BAVORO-231022 format. One record per residue (C-alpha): residue number from 1; residue in three letters; chain; y, x, z. Coordinates in nm, 3 decimals, decimal comma, always signed. Layout:
REM BAVORO-231022
R	nr	rest	kette	py	px	pz
R	NUM	ALA	A	Y	X	Z
...
***
This chain:
REM BAVORO-231022
R	nr	rest	kette	py	px	pz
R	1	MET	A	-1,687	-4,627	+4,647
R	2	PHE	A	-1,329	-4,600	+4,507
R	3	LEU	A	-1,358	-4,225	+4,506
R	4	ILE	A	-1,681	-4,224	+4,331
R	5	THR	A	-1,550	-4,467	+4,066
R	6	ASN	A	-1,251	-4,241	+4,000
R	7	ILE	A	-1,476	-3,927	+3,968
R	8	MET	A	-1,696	-4,123	+3,727
R	9	ARG	A	-1,392	-4,235	+3,520
R	10	LYS	A	-1,270	-3,877	+3,496
R	11	ILE	A	-1,610	-3,766	+3,379
R	12	LEU	A	-1,638	-4,038	+3,121
R	13	ILE	A	-1,275	-3,949	+2,986
R	14	LEU	A	-1,380	-3,581	+2,955
R	15	LEU	A	-1,691	-3,667	+2,765
R	16	LEU	A	-1,503	-3,895	+2,533
R	17	LEU	A	-1,246	-3,627	+2,463
R	18	ALA	A	-1,515	-3,367	+2,393
R	19	SER	A	-1,689	-3,612	+2,154
R	20	ILE	A	-1,354	-3,675	+1,969
R	21	LEU	A	-1,299	-3,299	+1,940
R	22	LEU	A	-1,644	-3,230	+1,807
R	23	THR	A	-1,613	-3,513	+1,559
R	24	SER	A	-1,280	-3,379	+1,449
R	25	ARG	A	-1,407	-3,023	+1,404
R	26	ALA	A	-1,705	-3,143	+1,197
R	27	ALA	A	-1,476	-3,361	+0,981
R	28	ASN	A	-1,260	-3,055	+0,902
R	29	GLY	A	-1,547	-2,823	+0,817
R	30	ASP	A	-1,517	-2,623	+1,139
R	31	SER	A	-1,885	-2,682	+1,256
R	32	ALA	A	-2,107	-2,376	+1,314
R	33	PRO	A	-2,184	-2,221	+0,970
R	34	ILE	A	-2,531	-2,172	+0,840
R	35	LEU	A	-2,608	-1,796	+0,844
R	36	LEU	A	-2,807	-1,559	+0,637
R	37	SER	A	-2,997	-1,299	+0,835
R	38	PRO	A	-3,068	-0,942	+0,749
R	39	SER	A	-3,431	-0,906	+0,605
R	40	SER	A	-3,696	-0,685	+0,757
R	41	VAL	A	-3,601	-0,404	+0,505
R	42	GLY	A	-3,235	-0,370	+0,587
R	43	SER	A	-2,930	-0,464	+0,796
R	44	THR	A	-2,579	-0,597	+0,730
R	45	ALA	A	-2,427	-0,251	+0,795
R	46	TYR	A	-2,452	+0,071	+0,594
R	47	ASP	A	-2,294	+0,410	+0,671
R	48	PHE	A	-2,300	+0,650	+0,370
R	49	GLY	A	-2,212	+0,946	+0,604
R	50	LYS	A	-1,985	+1,226	+0,473
R	51	VAL	A	-1,896	+1,250	+0,101
R	52	ASN	A	-1,668	+1,501	-0,063
R	53	GLN	A	-1,341	+1,340	-0,179
R	54	GLY	A	-1,392	+1,500	-0,526
R	55	SER	A	-1,723	+1,325	-0,581
R	56	THR	A	-1,723	+1,109	-0,898
R	57	ALA	A	-2,065	+0,936	-0,829
R	58	PRO	A	-2,024	+0,575	-0,702
R	59	LEU	A	-2,149	+0,499	-0,352
R	60	LEU	A	-2,439	+0,255	-0,411
R	61	HIS	A	-2,636	+0,043	-0,162
R	62	LYS	A	-2,863	-0,263	-0,173
R	63	PHE	A	-2,836	-0,524	+0,099
R	64	PHE	A	-3,112	-0,783	+0,160
R	65	LEU	A	-3,035	-1,117	+0,327
R	66	LYS	A	-3,301	-1,384	+0,425
R	67	ASN	A	-3,251	-1,759	+0,434
R	68	ALA	A	-3,410	-1,824	+0,775
R	69	ASN	A	-3,311	-2,192	+0,772
R	70	THR	A	-3,548	-2,479	+0,704
R	71	ALA	A	-3,359	-2,601	+0,397
R	72	PRO	A	-3,245	-2,437	+0,086
R	73	VAL	A	-2,889	-2,295	+0,068
R	74	VAL	A	-2,661	-2,227	-0,235
R	75	VAL	A	-2,482	-1,888	-0,246
R	76	GLU	A	-2,148	-1,977	-0,412
R	77	ARG	A	-1,963	-1,643	-0,416
R	78	VAL	A	-1,939	-1,287	-0,281
R	79	GLN	A	-1,594	-1,147	-0,189
R	80	VAL	A	-1,507	-0,773	-0,157
R	81	SER	A	-1,242	-0,639	+0,073
R	82	CYS	A	-1,064	-0,434	-0,193
R	83	GLY	A	-1,058	-0,336	-0,572
R	84	CYS	A	-1,261	-0,011	-0,502
R	85	THR	A	-1,566	-0,209	-0,408
R	86	THR	A	-1,791	-0,430	-0,632
R	87	ALA	A	-2,074	-0,661	-0,533
R	88	THR	A	-2,328	-0,834	-0,750
R	89	LEU	A	-2,657	-1,026	-0,692
R	90	GLY	A	-2,970	-0,820	-0,763
R	91	GLY	A	-3,258	-0,906	-0,979
R	92	GLY	A	-3,062	-1,065	-1,246
R	93	ALA	A	-2,951	-1,354	-1,039
R	94	ALA	A	-2,625	-1,532	-1,114
R	95	LEU	A	-2,385	-1,734	-0,900
R	96	PRO	A	-2,416	-1,997	-0,782
R	97	ASP	A	-2,773	-1,903	-0,660
R	98	THR	A	-3,004	-2,135	-0,482
R	99	LEU	A	-3,201	-1,958	-0,201
R	100	ALA	A	-3,515	-2,141	-0,080
R	101	PRO	A	-3,615	-2,116	+0,292
R	102	GLY	A	-3,770	-1,780	+0,371
R	103	LYS	A	-3,654	-1,627	+0,043
R	104	VAL	A	-3,459	-1,299	+0,036
R	105	LEU	A	-3,119	-1,246	-0,148
R	106	GLU	A	-3,038	-0,890	-0,284
R	107	VAL	A	-2,670	-0,792	-0,294
R	108	ASP	A	-2,599	-0,466	-0,485
R	109	THR	A	-2,274	-0,300	-0,383
R	110	SER	A	-2,087	-0,002	-0,521
R	111	VAL	A	-1,783	+0,176	-0,376
R	112	ASP	A	-1,574	+0,408	-0,601
R	113	PRO	A	-1,480	+0,733	-0,410
R	114	LEU	A	-1,221	+0,824	-0,678
R	115	ARG	A	-1,002	+0,527	-0,556
R	116	LEU	A	-1,016	+0,614	-0,185
R	117	TYR	A	-0,796	+0,831	+0,035
R	118	ALA	A	-0,957	+1,101	+0,254
R	119	GLY	A	-1,069	+0,994	+0,600
R	120	ALA	A	-1,257	+0,701	+0,739
R	121	VAL	A	-1,375	+0,436	+0,498
R	122	GLU	A	-1,435	+0,072	+0,614
R	123	LYS	A	-1,522	-0,177	+0,344
R	124	SER	A	-1,670	-0,523	+0,357
R	125	VAL	A	-1,844	-0,792	+0,148
R	126	ALA	A	-1,847	-1,148	+0,249
R	127	VAL	A	-2,124	-1,387	+0,128
R	128	TYR	A	-2,025	-1,755	+0,106
R	129	LEU	A	-2,238	-2,069	+0,084
R	130	VAL	A	-2,141	-2,387	-0,090
R	131	GLY	A	-1,958	-2,616	+0,159
R	132	GLN	A	-1,878	-2,349	+0,414
R	133	ALA	A	-1,529	-2,213	+0,485
R	134	GLN	A	-1,671	-1,922	+0,679
R	135	PRO	A	-1,896	-1,652	+0,535
R	136	ALA	A	-2,274	-1,689	+0,599
R	137	ALA	A	-2,297	-1,304	+0,617
R	138	THR	A	-2,047	-1,009	+0,619
R	139	LEU	A	-2,179	-0,672	+0,491
R	140	GLU	A	-2,015	-0,367	+0,624
R	141	ILE	A	-1,992	-0,031	+0,440
R	142	THR	A	-1,857	+0,272	+0,641
R	143	GLY	A	-1,839	+0,642	+0,608
R	144	THR	A	-1,612	+0,946	+0,582
R	145	LEU	A	-1,442	+1,087	+0,271
R	146	VAL	A	-1,404	+1,458	+0,349
R	147	PRO	A	-1,078	+1,595	+0,207
R	148	SER	A	-1,114	+1,837	-0,094
R	149	ALA	A	-0,793	+2,001	+0,005
R	150	THR	A	-0,589	+2,067	+0,334
R	151	PHE	A	-0,222	+2,159	+0,357
R	152	SER	A	-0,008	+2,380	+0,576
R	153	PRO	A	+0,238	+2,260	+0,694
R	154	ASP	A	+0,149	+1,892	+0,697
R	155	LEU	A	+0,522	+1,797	+0,674
R	156	LEU	A	+0,812	+1,935	+0,461
R	157	ASN	A	+1,165	+1,875	+0,607
R	158	PHE	A	+1,458	+2,011	+0,409
R	159	GLY	A	+1,716	+1,884	+0,653
R	160	ASP	A	+2,074	+1,845	+0,526
R	161	VAL	A	+2,116	+1,991	+0,183
R	162	ALA	A	+2,456	+2,029	+0,017
R	163	TYR	A	+2,463	+1,881	-0,335
R	164	GLY	A	+2,406	+2,177	-0,576
R	165	ASP	A	+2,195	+2,383	-0,338
R	166	THR	A	+1,834	+2,449	-0,418
R	167	PRO	A	+1,652	+2,531	-0,097
R	168	THR	A	+1,271	+2,590	-0,114
R	169	GLN	A	+0,988	+2,562	+0,125
R	170	LYS	A	+0,634	+2,714	+0,113
R	171	LEU	A	+0,331	+2,484	+0,106
R	172	VAL	A	-0,021	+2,630	+0,120
R	173	ALA	A	-0,321	+2,431	-0,003
R	174	THR	A	-0,681	+2,530	+0,090
R	175	ILE	A	-0,899	+2,377	-0,191
R	176	ASP	A	-1,276	+2,326	-0,195
R	177	LYS	A	-1,409	+2,488	-0,513
R	178	LYS	A	-1,703	+2,242	-0,534
R	179	ALA	A	-1,466	+1,953	-0,575
R	180	VAL	A	-1,230	+2,114	-0,821
R	181	PRO	A	-1,393	+2,277	-1,129
R	182	SER	A	-1,073	+2,470	-1,218
R	183	LEU	A	-0,718	+2,505	-1,084
R	184	ASP	A	-0,609	+2,440	-1,443
R	185	ALA	A	-0,720	+2,081	-1,367
R	186	VAL	A	-0,496	+2,060	-1,059
R	187	GLN	A	-0,150	+1,903	-1,091
R	188	PHE	A	+0,121	+1,900	-0,827
R	189	GLU	A	+0,269	+1,550	-0,796
R	190	SER	A	+0,582	+1,433	-0,607
R	191	THR	A	+0,705	+1,072	-0,552
R	192	ASP	A	+1,062	+1,204	-0,569
R	193	SER	A	+1,161	+1,334	-0,921
R	194	ASP	A	+1,416	+1,567	-0,745
R	195	ILE	A	+1,132	+1,759	-0,578
R	196	THR	A	+0,931	+2,000	-0,789
R	197	ALA	A	+0,696	+2,299	-0,711
R	198	ASP	A	+0,586	+2,632	-0,864
R	199	ARG	A	+0,252	+2,781	-0,805
R	200	VAL	A	+0,309	+3,125	-0,659
R	201	SER	A	-0,032	+3,272	-0,574
R	202	VAL	A	-0,403	+3,208	-0,557
R	203	THR	A	-0,620	+3,380	-0,301
R	204	PRO	A	-0,998	+3,347	-0,277
R	205	PHE	A	-1,111	+3,239	+0,071
R	206	GLY	A	-1,481	+3,282	+0,102
R	207	THR	A	-1,719	+3,169	-0,160
R	208	ASP	A	-1,648	+2,798	-0,139
R	209	GLU	A	-1,266	+2,775	-0,093
R	210	GLU	A	-0,940	+2,926	-0,226
R	211	THR	A	-0,590	+2,906	-0,105
R	212	VAL	A	-0,306	+2,823	-0,338
R	213	GLU	A	+0,064	+2,874	-0,232
R	214	TYR	A	+0,333	+2,651	-0,386
R	215	GLN	A	+0,702	+2,694	-0,369
R	216	VAL	A	+0,844	+2,347	-0,325
R	217	LYS	A	+1,217	+2,311	-0,418
R	218	VAL	A	+1,500	+2,064	-0,447
R	219	SER	A	+1,665	+2,012	-0,788
R	220	PRO	A	+2,020	+2,144	-0,829
R	221	THR	A	+2,125	+1,794	-0,944
R	222	PRO	A	+1,949	+1,547	-0,715
R	223	TYR	A	+2,051	+1,204	-0,614
R	224	ILE	A	+2,273	+1,198	-0,307
R	225	GLY	A	+2,120	+1,044	+0,000
R	226	ILE	A	+1,790	+1,038	+0,193
R	227	ILE	A	+1,487	+1,223	+0,074
R	228	ASP	A	+1,190	+1,014	+0,182
R	229	GLY	A	+0,867	+1,064	-0,026
R	230	THR	A	+0,542	+1,258	-0,057
R	231	VAL	A	+0,391	+1,538	-0,247
R	232	SER	A	+0,027	+1,574	-0,334
R	233	LEU	A	-0,236	+1,740	-0,553
R	234	MET	A	-0,424	+1,557	-0,826
R	235	VAL	A	-0,721	+1,668	-1,026
R	236	ARG	A	-0,844	+1,540	-1,360
R	237	ASN	A	-1,190	+1,389	-1,303
R	238	ALA	A	-1,498	+1,343	-1,535
R	239	SER	A	-1,359	+1,002	-1,663
R	240	ASN	A	-1,039	+1,183	-1,774
R	241	GLY	A	-0,838	+1,006	-1,500
R	242	MET	A	-0,647	+1,167	-1,213
R	243	SER	A	-0,777	+1,163	-0,858
R	244	LEU	A	-0,601	+1,254	-0,537
R	245	ILE	A	-0,746	+1,557	-0,346
R	246	GLY	A	-0,657	+1,586	+0,012
R	247	SER	A	-0,390	+1,379	+0,195
R	248	SER	A	-0,031	+1,332	+0,080
R	249	VAL	A	+0,230	+1,559	+0,241
R	250	PRO	A	+0,550	+1,374	+0,362
R	251	ILE	A	+0,885	+1,518	+0,252
R	252	HIS	A	+1,216	+1,446	+0,425
R	253	GLY	A	+1,577	+1,549	+0,396
R	254	ASN	A	+1,935	+1,441	+0,317
R	255	ILE	A	+2,140	+1,531	+0,014
R	256	ILE	A	+2,502	+1,538	+0,114
R	257	GLY	A	+2,767	+1,496	-0,172
R	258	GLY	A	+3,114	+1,389	-0,220
R	259	PHE	A	+3,057	+1,032	-0,108
R	260	SER	A	+2,819	+0,821	+0,099
R	261	SER	A	+2,707	+0,455	+0,114
R	262	SER	A	+2,640	+0,214	+0,390
R	263	PRO	A	+2,379	+0,062	+0,365
R	264	GLN	A	+2,174	+0,280	+0,134
R	265	SER	A	+1,964	-0,013	+0,012
R	266	ILE	A	+2,014	-0,382	-0,062
R	267	THR	A	+1,768	-0,657	+0,023
R	268	PHE	A	+1,818	-1,024	-0,068
R	269	ALA	A	+1,546	-1,190	+0,147
R	270	ASN	A	+1,449	-1,563	+0,091
R	271	ALA	A	+1,736	-1,622	-0,152
R	272	PRO	A	+1,720	-1,971	-0,289
R	273	ALA	A	+1,665	-1,983	-0,670
R	274	GLY	A	+1,955	-2,118	-0,860
R	275	LYS	A	+2,209	-2,020	-0,602
R	276	ALA	A	+2,426	-1,706	-0,620
R	277	ALA	A	+2,433	-1,470	-0,316
R	278	THR	A	+2,652	-1,172	-0,227
R	279	GLN	A	+2,605	-0,867	-0,015
R	280	GLN	A	+2,845	-0,580	+0,045
R	281	ILE	A	+2,834	-0,198	+0,049
R	282	LEU	A	+3,092	+0,039	+0,175
R	283	LEU	A	+3,144	+0,367	-0,015
R	284	THR	A	+3,317	+0,649	+0,173
R	285	GLY	A	+3,452	+0,959	-0,007
R	286	ILE	A	+3,563	+1,301	+0,096
R	287	SER	A	+3,904	+1,231	-0,062
R	288	THR	A	+4,094	+0,933	-0,186
R	289	ALA	A	+4,097	+1,080	-0,541
R	290	ASP	A	+3,724	+1,101	-0,563
R	291	ILE	A	+3,648	+0,757	-0,421
R	292	SER	A	+3,886	+0,594	-0,667
R	293	LYS	A	+3,698	+0,745	-0,961
R	294	LEU	A	+3,350	+0,641	-0,881
R	295	THR	A	+3,163	+0,445	-1,163
R	296	LEU	A	+2,916	+0,174	-1,071
R	297	PHE	A	+2,606	+0,069	-1,281
R	298	SER	A	+2,349	-0,207	-1,223
R	299	ALA	A	+2,020	-0,164	-1,387
R	300	SER	A	+1,961	-0,543	-1,394
R	301	PRO	A	+2,178	-0,814	-1,550
R	302	LEU	A	+2,088	-1,029	-1,256
R	303	ILE	A	+2,280	-0,804	-1,025
R	304	GLU	A	+2,658	-0,767	-1,082
R	305	LEU	A	+2,882	-0,523	-0,904
R	306	LYS	A	+3,256	-0,580	-0,828
R	307	ALA	A	+3,468	-0,320	-0,651
R	308	GLU	A	+3,767	-0,433	-0,453
R	309	THR	A	+4,109	-0,386	-0,622
R	310	PRO	A	+4,324	-0,149	-0,410
R	311	ASP	A	+4,643	-0,284	-0,273
R	312	PRO	A	+4,911	-0,080	-0,445
R	313	ASN	A	+5,142	-0,123	-0,136
R	314	ALA	A	+4,873	-0,007	+0,113
R	315	LYS	A	+4,805	+0,350	+0,227
R	316	PRO	A	+4,533	+0,521	+0,008
R	317	SER	A	+4,189	+0,485	+0,160
R	318	LYS	A	+3,872	+0,690	+0,145
R	319	VAL	A	+3,666	+0,372	+0,170
R	320	ILE	A	+3,604	+0,120	-0,104
R	321	LYS	A	+3,417	-0,220	-0,069
R	322	VAL	A	+3,178	-0,321	-0,339
R	323	ASP	A	+3,032	-0,680	-0,371
R	324	VAL	A	+2,673	-0,683	-0,484
R	325	ASN	A	+2,633	-1,028	-0,645
R	326	LEU	A	+2,297	-1,191	-0,718
R	327	SER	A	+2,314	-1,420	-1,027
R	328	ASP	A	+2,230	-1,792	-0,991
R	329	LYS	A	+2,001	-1,735	-1,281
R	330	MET	A	+1,751	-1,554	-1,070
R	331	PRO	A	+1,425	-1,738	-1,096
R	332	VAL	A	+1,160	-1,784	-0,818
R	333	GLY	A	+0,984	-1,455	-0,758
R	334	SER	A	+1,076	-1,093	-0,678
R	335	LEU	A	+1,294	-0,832	-0,842
R	336	GLN	A	+1,294	-0,462	-0,789
R	337	THR	A	+1,597	-0,280	-0,944
R	338	GLN	A	+1,860	-0,021	-0,859
R	339	ILE	A	+2,230	+0,050	-0,859
R	340	ILE	A	+2,360	+0,397	-0,976
R	341	ILE	A	+2,692	+0,533	-0,851
R	342	THR	A	+2,837	+0,836	-1,025
R	343	ALA	A	+3,110	+1,065	-0,904
R	344	PRO	A	+3,354	+1,268	-1,136
R	345	ASP	A	+3,153	+1,586	-1,072
R	346	GLY	A	+2,831	+1,423	-1,198
R	347	SER	A	+2,667	+1,377	-0,872
R	348	ARG	A	+2,486	+1,038	-0,841
R	349	MET	A	+2,353	+0,814	-0,578
R	350	LEU	A	+2,069	+0,562	-0,629
R	351	LEU	A	+2,059	+0,246	-0,424
R	352	PRO	A	+1,737	+0,043	-0,431
R	353	VAL	A	+1,774	-0,340	-0,463
R	354	LEU	A	+1,494	-0,574	-0,362
R	355	VAL	A	+1,524	-0,953	-0,427
R	356	PHE	A	+1,284	-1,216	-0,286
R	357	CYS	A	+1,381	-1,552	-0,437
R	358	THR	A	+1,231	-1,876	-0,312
R	359	THR	A	+1,216	-2,244	-0,408
R	360	PRO	A	+1,537	-2,419	-0,282
***
């Protein structure tokens, strides 16, 4: 009898805990959401197949959702996964929209291919009802954006480059003529201003494609330090904007000059607003004469630079310490700026500075 009583007591305790948990979840809005079901004329997923990257026509689709519940529901909002996608209610309906039992809701979606990169596309639209934290339906839009241009090689690595040298590398682009009305509309773009290109030759390749050879080169007066960017081709579209064709090609390398810096970037993470902060960089030169003649410049008044004063009695050094001081006037928020260091021969180094300032 004692054993049976204890078992029953344990069962009652478990039932009580389950009841408390369910009550808590309901109070916090975590109960199972009311769902909208796809109607008989559609589903919650749409695959637009393969579309050329140079296409300017928006990718349109209508979704139809049915209120299969016994009570009316109120559609509060629709939320898209990114800025390249829009969603509105069809039939002139406006939000919030009351949907009676058995009625069908039309959701018109549009995806702008000009704002997408080549490759797989996965977008979504969430439909929310009044009083529910979770979406009543999630609409999926998928497909593939076929690149309008391919590149060989798919990576440009200049390696170590002495300041003043101008090495070049060949980049061949195979371009789809259907996506590019004229090569005059194509522009070479680089995220690094020290990397440029000249178009060398154009060769027809069948009836639908042509190959374009570019000579990619390093500027004779680049910033010293790491090259880490991309190059790509852009084409002017029908709306007079610029669209990417193909994928971007990474570029790497290292410009070696008369001095170096460690580190090559500065980040003030979670710096309390209203409080000054300091980080340090070490500048190392080839000779003591060069390192003593470096000039320092901060692009932001919130970042001040102070180089150490050499000890006149100490042995000359090829290393100089520089304090990077964040002002106590930096407000809550973020700051992206840069430090420019210039040597007597005119060579320069650019150090990015990132600041994330938080509430004390």
